[in-house]
N, C-alpha and C positions, 0 to 999 in steps of 0.2 A: 571869750572863747567861742569859736565858730561851732555851730550845731553840726551833729554827725549826719551822715547820709541816711542812716536808719531813721532818725527823727524826722528828717525832711520827708521821707517816703511815707511816714506815718501821718504827718500833718496834712499832706496833700492826698487826701483820700478820694474816693470816687465822686463824692458830692462836691468836691472843691472847697471843703471847710476844714478848719483845724479841729482836732479831736475834742479838746476841752476849753478852747478859748474863742468863743463866738464873738467876743467884744472887739477883737482885733480883726481888721479887714484883710482879706487875702492880698490886696495890693501892698499894704504896709509891710506885711511879712515878706512878700516877694522882694521888696526893696532892701530888706535887711540881709538877704541871702546872696551868695555869689551867683554870678550869671550862669556858670557851668552847672551849678547845682539846680538852679531854677529850670534850666533846659532839661536836665535829667529828670527832675520831678514832674515837669510839665508833660514829658513824654509818656508818663505812666497813666495819665488821665484817660479814662475810657471815653471813646468817641472822638478823640483828637488824633488825626493822622497827619504827619509832616507832608510838606509840599511834594518832596521827591517821591514819597510813598503813593500819593494820589496819582502822579504821572505814571508810575509803574503799574498800578492797578488798572487804569484805563487801557493801557497798552495790552496788558494780559487779557482783559475782558474782550478787547477787539480781536486779539488773536484767537481766543477761545470761540468767539462768535464766528469768526471766519472759518475756523476748523469745523465747527458744526455745520456751517453752510457747505463746506467742501464735502463732508460726509453725507449730507442730505442730497447733494448733487450726484455724488457717486452712487448712493442708493437708488436714486431715480434713474440714473443711467443703467445701473445693474438690472433694475426692474424692467426697463425698456428692452435691454438685451435679452432678458429671460423671455419676455413676451415674443420678441422676434424669433428666438430659438424655438419656442413652442409652436409658433406659426410655421416655421420651416419644417419642424418635425411632423406637424399635421399634413403639410404639403407633400413631404416625402412619403408619409404613410399612405396618403391618397394616391400618389403616383405608383407606389408598390402594389396597392390594391388593384389599380387598373392594369398594371403589368401582370398580376396574378390572374386576373380575369382573361386577359389576352392569352396567357399561357394555357389556361384551362380550355379556352375555345380552340386553340391550336391543337391541344391534345385530343379533344373530342373530335375535331375534324380529321386528325391523323388516324384515330381509331375507326371512324366511319370509313375512311379511305381504305384502311387495311381490311375491314370487313367486306367492302365491295370487291377488293382485289381477290380475297379468298373465295368469295362467291363466284366471281368471274372464272377463276381457275377451276372451281368445282363444276361450273356449268360447261366450261370448255372440255373438261374431262368427260362429262356426261354426254356432250355432243358427239364425242368420238364414237360412243357406243350407240348413237341414234342414227338410224338410216332413213332415207327418204321412203315414205310408205309406197307400197305397190298395191294397186286396187285390182280386184277386190281383196279386202283383208281376209286372210284365211284362218287365223288362229287368235287366241287371246293375246299372245305375245305381239302379234301384229297390231291389235287394238292398243295395247300399252305403248308401243313404239310410235304409232300415229298420234296418240294423245301427247306424248312427250315432244315429238317433232313440231306439232302445231303450237305447243306452249312455249317454245323457245323465244319467239318474238312475233310481232304482228305481221311481219313480211311473210313468214311461213304460213300464217293463217290466210293471208290474201292469195298466196300462191296456190294453196290447196283449194280455195274457193273458186279461183279461175279455172283450175283443172277439172273440178267436179261439175261445174255448172252445165257444160255442154252434155255431160253424161246423163244428168237427171232431168233436165228441162227440154221441152215443156211438159212432159208426161207427169213427172213427180216421183215421189218415193214409193208409191204403192206398187208400181210395176218395174221401177228401175233400181230398187234397193239392192238387187242382186249384182249390180255393177259396182257397188260399194262394199257389200259384205258377202262373204261366202255362204254357201248353203249350210255348212256346219255351224257357223255363228248364228244364222237366222233360226236354226232349229233349237239352239241351246240358250238363246237370249230372248228376253222381252224387255219392255221399258222399265217396269217396276221390279223385276226379279221375282215374280210370283210363280206359283205352281212348279216349284223346283227348278226354275230357270235362273240364269244369271242376269244381273241388272245392267241394262244399257245406259241408264242415267248416270252411271259412275264415270262416264267419259264426256264431261260437259264441253270440253274444247272441240272434240270431234263433232258433237251435236251442233255446236255453234257454227262450224264450217258448213255442215249440211243445211242448217237453217238459212245461212247467207246464200248458199248455192241454189236453193229453191225459192228464193225471194221473188215475189210478184206483187202486183197491186192488191191491197187489202190483206196482205199476208200478216200473220201474227204467230207468236211462238206456240200458242195453244193449237192453232190450225196445223202448224208444223208437227207437233207431237201426235196429233190425230192421224196425220198422213203417214208418219213413221210407224205408228201402231198398225195401221192397215197394211203397210209394207211387210211387216213381220207376219201378219196373218196370211197375207197373200202368198208369201214365200213358203210358209208351212203347208198351206193347202196345195200349192203347186207340187211340192215335194211328195206329198202323200198320193196325189193323183198319178204322178209319174211312177211311184213305187207300185201302186195298185195295177197300173197298166203293164208294168214290167212283169209282175207276178202272173198276170193273165197270159202274157205271151210265153213265159217259160213253163207254164203248167202243161203236162203231157195230155194230148188229145185222145179221146176214146171213141170206139165205134158205138154210135147211139143204138144200134140194133142188138148189140151183145151185152151180156152182163159181166160183171167183174169176175164171177166164178169161171165163166167160159174163157175169159182172157187168161186166167191163171192156168186153166187146163191146157190151152193152146201152148202157153209158154213152157209148160211142163213136158210137152211133147218134144221140144228141142233141146 
């Protein structure tokens, strides 16, 4: 009677030995069993893989390895693309930063240009109200106008210097200040604004023109201020001398031989 499949599977265990019959060799027992049963039993032994199974496993391993290589290459390519994208982003960011700087510079330049235009319009409007000075200057308004006219640009300053130089030189400000300033200004102003007078030093542009118009070898601003101070003093003294002379001429004359009482008596007779 042929042994059952269950018995064969039991006899061919993991160790390749029969369960309770160590005296019988595996070869002898294999010869007694049918071939198809031997193959079936042989296939359950651990560690034994049929030939066709070996071929399938190598192919699968090769495909798995190739798939891993493809994934690795894709990861490397993706990493490279990410680096390139980051570099492009940094480049674009730098370009945008430079563009922003250029825009800021343009905006600042535009603002400065607008400020200059507004200033020029204001100056043009002010120039309409500024007239060419007429010498001698008579009032404080004339002083303010002359200061503004000279301050408009250097050409106005040069123009006033050329005009005043023949009037003041070679004598200087002591005796020729009356050609520049009226008697009223000379009486009500002095350099520092002391003793209840107004301050002439508040007109630096006009003084700069007078300094240039009286320029001479060895000339300095200190000597110029001393000469201007003497001009104010000389003008005041001249005014009071003329006033005193006028008072003497307008005073009524009396008879030196008569008294005041007699004159009144004579007048009472008429």
